[in-house]
N, C-alpha and C positions, 0 to 999 in steps of 0.2 A: 502496500499500502502506498504510494506515497504521499511524501509530510508535508506539509504548506507551508510557507512562512511569507507574511506581507506585510509591506511596509507598514513602520520601521523597528518590526519585531527582525529579531539576529535569532539565527541558527544555534542550533548548542554542539557543535561540535560531532555532526552527522558523519554515518561511515557509509554514503551513499553519494552517489555523485549528484550536484547541481546544477538545477538547469536554472539561468533566468528567463524570465517572459518580457522579451521587450516590442513595445509595442502603441497603441494608442490607447490613451484614456480620456482625456476631455473629449468632450462630444463622439461617443463611439460608445455602441454596444459595449457588454458587460464578457468582449470574448475569450478574458480573460477564464471566467466563471467556466465557459464550455470547454477550454483548454484541459484543466485542473480533473474535470470529468474523464478526460479523454485517458488521460492518462493517470487517472487513481491506482490502476494495476500494479503501477513499476513500481519498482522500490528507490524512484526519486526524489530529492529534493526542490521541492519547485519554491524559486524566489519568485513574488509577484508582487510588483512596484505599485500595483492597483489598492487601492485602500478603501477598505468600506466608509469613512466618514474620515474624508481630505477634511480638514480646518479651515477652509477657505480665507477664514477672517485672521486670520493669524498671518502677521508679518512675516514671521521666522521659518513657514511651515514650506516654503519652495526651499529656500535653503537646504533644511531636513532633509528634505525628498530627495533633491539631486545629490546630496551626500550619499545617501543608503543607496540610492542606487549606482552611481559610480564607484562606490564601495564593494557592491554585490556582484555587477558587472564582471571585474575585477577575480573575483572569489569562484564565480560559478565557472563547472567544468567544461561547460557547453551554455548557449545564446539560442532560442526562438524567439524570433523577429514576423510578427504580422503586421499589414498593411492593411488596417481594413480599407472602405470602399468611403467614407463620410469625412476625412479630411486627409491633407495631404501628407500630414506628418512630421515636418522635417526634423527634428530633434531625434525622433526612429531612424530615417534618412542618414541623420550624422553619427550615428550609432553603428549601423550597416555599415557605413564606410570605414570605421576606428576599427572595428572588428573583424573587417571582411580583410585587414592589411594584417592580419595575424593567425596562426594556426590552430586557433581555440576552433572547434566544433562549433558550425553554425548551422540553427534551418528555417530558413526563409520562406513565409506564407504571402498570397499577395491576392487578396480580393481581386478574382477576375473585375472588376468595375474601379480598380483603384484608380485613379487618374494616373498617376507615374510609375506604369505596371512595367512598361516598357523601359522605361530609365533602368528600374529595380533589376528586372532580368538581365538586360546588354552588360551594365554594369558588376552586377553579381558574376554573369558568364564569361566577362575578361578577368576578373580575379581570383575566381573563386569554380574556376568549372567543374569541379567535382559536387558544390552543393546543384540540387534539383530543387527549383521553386515547384513551391506546392500551392495549390487552388483553392483549398478547401481546410478547415480548420481537423476536419477529419483524417485528409491526405499529410496536412503536419504532423498530426499525431502520429500516425503511423508512423513515419522518418523518426520520430524520435523514441517510438517507442523498438525498432528497429535496433538504433543505434545503440540504446541503453539496456537490448539483452545479446551485443557485441555482435551485429547482422549489421553489415553496410558502413561500418564506422568510417568518419572524415578523417581527412587529415588536417 
């Protein structure tokens, strides 16, 4: 069973692989909730930056959030990216670009109606040709499950 960690909580030295859930939060459906359900049968530690109750009126909340994400992206053994159709997600594009330049396993999913889908496909293909773009959360979860089971390891 997967272990779920939500920002700003901290994992407690768990012996399993950590997977960071990178992707849209504001103005998007709660896709993280669906991917967590799809990955529940794994032994992964799922690091979710989407908080159930983000304190929008707290001027320090953004700083704490960004610091948590920065730390846990580095802590993660792999990163899952999801680009929903609702907005462009420039920060997620930035994060994908940064982590594409490393050898950390990444999983990239793009809603078929995402406005910059072709950019994600082309750029990812140029830098990380071993990454197969997924076009649904189910397909993305299947890639992660295969990786967590030692099948289809990415470099």
